[in-house]
MIMIBA-425813 format. One record per atom (N, C-alpha, C): y, x, z. Coordinates in steps of 0.02 Angstrom, whole numbers, plus 50000, padded with zeros to 5 digits. Each point is the difference from the previous one (the first is absolute). Example, Ala and Ser with C-alpha at 12.3 -4.5 7.8 and 13.67 -1.06 7.14 Angstrom:
BEGIN
497165066050390
500594995550000
500605004550000
500534998249964
500595004250003
500554996150037
// end
This chain:
BEGIN
472885046550891
499825006649977
500325001249932
500575003349999
500355001249937
499655005349959
499695005050033
499665005449965
499294997749983
499825000749936
499334998049978
499575006249993
499414999950031
499555005649996
499284997549996
499565004449977
499314998049983
499624997150059
500075003150059
499604998050057
500274993750035
500524997049973
500274994050031
499514994249999
499545000149951
499514994649994
500274994049963
500645000249980
500304994449964
499915000849925
499874994549967
500035000149927
500735000549979
500105001649936
500695000649975
500394993650009
499694994349985
500344993550006
500154998450073
499535001650044
500114998850071
500605004050026
500045006249978
500565004350020
500664997049977
500044998149936
500634997449973
500214993650035
499514995650013
500174993650033
500195001150073
499655004650033
500155001350071
500685003150009
500245003549949
500655003450004
500524997049954
499904993549983
500484996749956
500685000150033
500525001249959
500685000550027
500314993250009
500344999350056
500384993950014
500725002250013
500484996949968
500705002050010
500205005349950
500565003450014
500275004749951
499685006950009
500165004449953
499695006649999
500225004250059
500604999050025
500245003950056
499584998750062
499874993650014
499584998350058
499305002949992
499745000049938
499335002549988
499965007450013
500485003849976
500015007250011
500065001550075
500434996250035
500075001050072
499344998750036
499644994849978
499374998450031
499505005649989
499975002649938
499555005649986
500185006050043
500645001250009
500235005650041
499774999350072
500044994050027
499794998950069
499245001250007
499624997949949
499285000950003
499835007549999
500355003749958
499885007249997
500175003350067
500574998150028
500225003150063
499514998650056
499684994249999
499554998150054
499335003649996
499825002649941
499335002749992
499975007449986
500565003549992
499965007149988
499725003750060
499665005549987
499655003550053
500485003650047
499755001550060
500405003650049
500215006949974
499545003249963
500155006649972
500594999749952
499974995249954
500554999449952
500644997850035
499934995550049
500594997950038
500335005950035
499585004650025
500265006050033
500395004449952
499725000849939
500345004049949
500674996949981
499994993449992
500624996549983
500515000850055
499774999450063
500455000650056
500325006950003
499615005249987
500275006850002
500525000949945
499864997149942
500495000449945
500634996150017
499914994350033
500594996050019
500435003950050
499685003350047
500385004050049
500395005549965
499665003349953
500335005449963
500604997249961
499894994249968
500544996949960
500604998350043
499874997050060
500564998250044
500375006150025
499635005350015
500315006150023
500445003049947
499755000349939
500385002949945
500614995649985
499894993450001
500554995449985
500575000750050
499835000450065
500525000750051
500395006549990
499645005349988
500325006549990
500454999949938
499744997049948
500374999949937
500634995650007
499924994150030
500574995450007
500555003050044
499795003850051
500495003150044
500465004749960
499705003749953
500395004749961
500404996449945
499724994749974
500354996249948
500664997250028
499984997950064
500594997150031
500595004950004
499845006449992
500515005150007
500325001949934
499764997349945
500275001849935
500374994149970
500275001149941
500414994849968
499594994049978
500354994549985
499664994049978
499625000949935
500255004449956
499665001249937
499315003050010
499955005050044
499365003250014
499534995050034
500274995950045
499594995050034
499714995149950
500414998049951
499764995449949
499455003249958
500105006349983
499515003749961
499345000450037
500025001850063
499385000750039
499644993350006
500394994550006
499714993450004
499624998449937
500295001749943
499674998749936
499365004149993
500025006250024
499415004349997
499444997150042
500174997550060
499504997050044
499694993949967
500424995849969
499754994049967
499535001849943
500175005349964
499595002249945
499325002350024
500005004150053
499375002750025
499564994750031
500304994750027
499614994850033
499794994449952
500245000249938
499884994649954
499274999349980
499774993949990
499334998749976
500064996349934
499705002849947
500064997049934
499474994649991
500214993949991
499544994649986
499614997850062
499514995549990
499594997650055
499505005350023
499685003349952
499525005350017
499504997750052
500035002950060
499484998750050
500004992850025
500544996349990
500024993050023
499574995549956
499805002449941
499604995949955
499294999250025
499764993950000
499294998650013
499764995449945
499344999849990
499724996549943
500204992649998
500074997050059
500164992850000
500744998749982
500385005349985
500694999149978
500054999849924
499445001049965
500015000549927
500374994549965
499844993750015
500324994449967
500684998450030
500095001250064
500654998750032
500545004249967
499855006349987
500495004449968
500174997449930
499494997649964
500124997249934
500464993950005
499884995750049
500414994150007
500735001950013
500115005150041
500685002250013
500325002949938
499615003849961
500265002849938
500214994549952
499584994949995
500164994549954
500604996150025
500024998450065
500554996150027
500665003749996
499985006650009
500615003949999
500175002549929
499594998049951
500125001649930
500025007549987
499605003850039
499985007249990
499705001849933
499554995749976
499655001649937
500414998349938
500574996750009
500374997749942
500235005749954
500235005450029
500245005549959
499445003149959
499405000550030
499425002649964
499814995449943
500004993550014
499834995249948
500505000349942
500645000650017
500515000449947
499925006249957
499835005650033
499895006249962
499404999249953
499464997050026
499414999049959
500154995549940
500374994650013
500164995349947
500435003349946
500465004450022
500425003549952
499595004949958
499565003850033
499595004949965
499564996749947
499704994350018
499524996849955
500324994349959
500664999350005
500364994949961
499674993250007
499914998150063
499624993950015
500294993849965
500664999649998
500324994149971
499834999049926
499795005449967
499834999549929
499284997949989
499624999650054
499294998349995
499844994050043
499924994149970
499884993850038
499425000650049
499465003549981
499425000550044
500175003950064
500405005449992
500215003950058
500474996050045
500424995949967
500464995850038
499614995050043
499484997049970
499594995250037
499645003550058
499775006149988
499655003850052
500485001450058
500625001949984
500485001550054
500164993750040
500084994349965
500144993750036
499434998150047
499385001049976
499424998450042
499965004750060
500175006449989
499975004750056
500524998350053
500594997849979
500514998050047
499804993750039
499674995449965
499744994050034
499485002050052
499565004649981
499485002350046
500295003450062
500495004349989
500315003550056
500374995350047
500314994949971
500354995150041
499504996250043
499424998449972
499494996450039
499725004450056
499905006449985
499765004650051
500495000350058
500655000349984
500515000450052
499994994050046
499724994449976
499954993950040
499324999550035
499575005049990
499344999950032
499484996249961
500164997949938
499524996449958
499615005249959
499515003150032
499665005649969
499574998049940
499634994550006
499574997849945
500424998249939
500534996350010
500434997949944
500375006149970
500205004650043
500335006049976
499535004249958
499375000750022
499505003849963
499884996949932
499954993549997
499874996649936
500555001549950
500634999850022
500565001349954
500005007349978
499845004650045
499995007149983
499435001649951
499434996850009
499455001049954
500174997549930
500354994349996
500244997649935
500485004949968
500435002850042
500485005049975
499635006149972
499495002250035
499625005949978
499634998749936
499804993849988
499674998449937
500475000949940
500644998750011
500495000649947
500285007149994
499995003750054
500245006949999
499605004150050
499425002449978
499535003650043
500305006450028
500455003249962
500245006750019
500604999950047
500174994350029
500544999650049
499735002450067
500195006150020
499715002950061
500214996450063
500604997050001
500214996450059
499574993850012
499834996649946
499574994150005
499305002050022
499735005349970
499345002350020
499995002250073
500545003350022
500055002250069
500004994050048
500384994849983
500034994150043
499334996450002
499674999649942
499344996849999
499515003950043
500015006649992
499545004250039
500124999350075
500634999850020
500154999550071
499834993050027
500064995049958
499784993350022
499254999950012
499625003049954
499285000250008
499805004350061
500425004750018
499855004450056
500224997150068
500624997450002
500294997850064
500094992450004
499804996449950
500184992949994
499624995250044
500155000250064
499714995150046
500524998050051
500114993550006
500434997450053
499664993850029
500374996150037
499704994250033
499724994949950
500334999349942
499804994849953
499625002749940
500095006349981
499715002549938
499575006250012
499525000949957
499575006050001
499825001649928
500335005149972
499875002049931
499715007149997
499755002550055
499765006950003
499375001049957
500025005249960
499435002149960
500075007549990
499645004050039
500115007250002
499845003449933
499464998449966
499885003149935
500554998549949
500244993849999
500554998349954
500655003450022
500095000850064
500605003550024
500025007149972
499455003650006
499985006849974
500115000149925
499704995349964
500074999849927
500734999249980
500354995350029
500704998849981
500475005550024
499855002950058
500425005450026
499935006249957
499415001449974
499915005749955
500344998749933
500004993849978
500384998349940
500755001050012
500234998150059
500715000950017
500185007449999
499565004250028
500135007250000
500015002749929
499554997849959
499975002249930
500634998249962
500234993850007
500584997749963
500655002850028
500035000950066
500605003250029
500055007249977
499435003449996
500005006949977
500275000649928
499864995049959
500235000149931
500754998949994
500324997650054
500724998649999
500425005650032
499675005250026
500365005150039
500555003349960
499885001449936
500515003549960
500614995749986
499924993550000
500564995649982
500304996150058
499644999750057
500234995850055
500025003950065
500595000650028
500065003350065
499664995850054
499635003150042
499654996450053
499294998149982
499805001049937
499324998149980
499485004250036
500165006450014
499525004350034
499844997450070
500524997450034
499894997350067
499554993849997
500104995749950
499574994149994
499295002049982
499935005349959
499345002549982
499635002450063
500365003950042
499715002550062
499814994250047
500444995150004
499864994250043
499384996449977
499914999449934
499414996749973
499375003850018
500035006749993
499425004150019
499844999250075
500534999950041
499904999450072
499654993550018
500244994449973
499694993650016
499304999549971
499895003249943
499325000249972
499545003850048
500265005450029
499615003850049
499844995850061
500494996150022
499894995650058
499484994649984
500004997649938
499504995149980
499295002950003
499945006449979
499345003350004
499805001150073
500485001950041
499875001250071
499784993550035
500354994649986
499814993650031
499324997749976
499845001349935
499344998449974
499475004250035
500165006550011
499535004450035
499844997350070
500504997450034
499894997450067
499584993649999
500074996149946
499574994249992
499275002249993
499905005249959
499325002749992
499735002750066
500445003250040
499805002950063
499764994550048
500364994550002
499814994450043
499324997149978
499875000149935
499374997449973
499435005050007
500145006050026
499485005050009
499845004049937
500444999849950
499905003649937
500395006650002
499735004850037
500365006350013
500145003949936
499535000149953
500095003849938
500584997249959
500024993449994
500544996849963
500675001050036
499984999850066
500625001150039
500275007049987
499565005049999
500225006949986
500285000649930
499674997049952
500225000549930
500704996949992
500114994250030
500654996749995
500545004050037
499825003150056
500485004250037
500195006149959
499525002949965
500145005849956
500474998049944
499904994049973
500454997649947
500704998850028
500034997350061
500654999050032
500365006650009
499645005250018
500305006650010
500305002649934
499644999249946
500245002349935
500644996349979
500004993550010
500584996049980
500615001550044
499885001150064
500555001850045
500305006749980
499575004649979
500245006549978
500444999349938
499804995749954
500414998749941
500694997350019
500014995850052
500634997350023
500455005550027
499715004750038
500405005550028
500275004549944
499625000949948
500215004349945
500534996649957
499944993549992
500474996449957
500694999450031
500024999050067
500654999250034
499945002950070
500115006550008
499905003450064
500444997650057
500534996249985
500444997650053
499724994050038
499464997249977
499704994150032
499525002350054
500255000550061
499625002950056
499374996050015
500024993449990
499424995950015
499395001949959
500125002649939
499455002349958
499635005950033
500395004650028
499705005750034
499614997950062
500284995150036
499654997750060
499334996949982
499994995849950
499384996849979
499515005149971
500265004949964
499575005449974
499675003650058
500385001450053
499725003250059
499484995550034
500154993650004
499554995150032
499324999849966
500004999849933
499384999549963
499615006650004
500375005649998
499685006650006
499665000750069
500344997450052
499725000350067
499354996150005
499974994149968
499394996050000
499435003749966
500175004149950
499495003749963
499845006750032
500335001550056
499875006250035
500335006149970
500484999149956
500355005649968
500625001750042
499905004350050
500535001650048
500595003549967
499865004949958
500545004049969
500484995549961
499724995749958
500414995549959
500384995150044
499664997250050
500314995050044
500605003050038
499915005950029
500535003150039
500595001949955
499855002549941
500545002049954
500424994049979
499684994549982
500384994049980
500364996850058
499685000050058
500314997250059
500635003950019
499965006649994
500585004250014
500594998149954
499864998949936
500524998149953
500314993350019
499584995250020
500254993450021
500455000650061
499785004050049
500385000750062
500665003649988
500005004749954
500635003449983
500514995149972
499774995049965
500454994949972
500214994950052
499564998550047
500144995150052
499585001750062
500335002350052
499645002250060
499644994350036
500174993849984
499664994450032
499274999349978
499805003849949
499295000049982
499585003150056
500325004050043
499635002550058
499754994350043
500414994850008
499804994150039
499474995949963
500104999349935
499554995949961
499305002949998
499965006649989
499345003149996
499644999950068
500394999850053
499715000250067
499614993750016
500184994349970
499654993750013
499544997949943
499995004049946
499584998549942
499325003350010
499504996050015
499345002750018
499635002949940
500254999149940
499695003349942
500075007650004
500465002350043
500105007250008
499595003050059
499604995950033
499665002450060
499545006049986
499725000349940
499545005349983
500325006949995
500675000349994
500335006549994
500545000950054
499944996250054
500544999950049
499985005950048
499415001850025
499965004950054
499875007149974
500085004850047
499895007049985
499285001549980
499925004449952
499365003249985
500175007349984
499595004850020
500175007049989
500165001649927
500595002649988
500225002449933
500024994549947
500014993750022
500024994449952
500624995950015
500404998349949
500614996250012
499874993150029
500454997850044
499944993450031
500704997150008
500034993650015
500644996650009
500365002850062
499625001650053
500325002950059
500335006649983
499665004149961
500295006549979
500644998849959
499984995049956
500584998549958
500594997750043
499874995750049
500544997550043
500325005750039
499575004450027
500275005550039
500405004949957
499765001249939
500375004349953
500684996949984
500014993449987
500624996749984
500495000150058
499744999350061
500445000250059
500335006950007
499605005349993
500275006750006
500505001549944
499834997649940
500445001149942
500674996450010
499974993950026
500614996250013
500435003350053
499675002750051
500375003350053
500375006149973
499665004049959
500315006049971
500594998149956
499904994949958
500544997949954
500594997250039
499864996250053
500554997150039
500395005450036
499655005050025
500335005550035
500455003949952
499755001449940
500405003549950
500604995849979
499904993449993
500554995749980
500554999950053
499804999750064
500495000050054
500395006550001
499645005649990
500335006549999
500515000449944
499824997649941
500475000049943
500594995550013
499874994250031
500544995350015
500495002950051
499735003450050
500435003250049
500465005149967
499715004149956
500405005249968
500534996849955
499804994849962
500484996649956
500584997050039
499854996650055
500514996850039
500445005150036
499705005450023
500415005250032
500475003249950
499755001349938
500425002749948
500564995249981
// end
């Protein structure tokens, strides 16, 4: 079960261990995709099928006309098709149990190096021995995490934070370890501490926005994971029968997810989680609005929401009240209209 939802009956740790990744990220994403395909509803499958038929029909018609024009126009149309079909980032492929795997890939592929170099330049790290020690400890911690040594990695990162509390990357890594840090050998999960460090990461990343490109995205990511920590805590309360505490934590998760959407609107996963938490609280208007934004960024959220039982409360029709079925049908009609207009324009362009 790649999708985590309240009624699953699993604790947060049980979910992470049950869905622990084995092998590389590509195999994991493929596995998640197969699980989604096997469980989507007949109704959604029907909608997807109708869109697929429309797409094939338009593609055949378009390609027939492209074959009649010069190679330059054919190349142009190919680029346009690639652009329209592109998906930015993982988006809907992300699931909570991928939290640490993505970090390991980032560390192994040295994606964070440029950010670290910019931070060191801004703060003149080499001129301050304490900051230099903090950076060395953070690199040791990240190297240990990449090897799956979560406890040892956490220890090094905590030492780094003692020497430089305001390093948002270190606070973010600590927070995510406390949130997602469970594998076969280690368990460092602590949800209250996860939220504490992730909010510190958001605070310190926000302070770097004027001087560091990309800081806003890290700030939003910190808010998002803080929201997930509140949501997972809410589900723990729910299992324990503490409904009032579960509601309070879900409300806090909603607020933090909203901050993530405001800080970096391009992060579609923030909108999806904002919709998820709103749905649990029975706020249909907010849930549908945020879900629409997520789907506009990545249509595969239609599949994800279909198997996420946290949305069950807003799924079906009610008179004059928005629902997921209404949203799906609106999106299908909207896509059909846009595709028809695009084909008409393409025909005229190619004929000209």
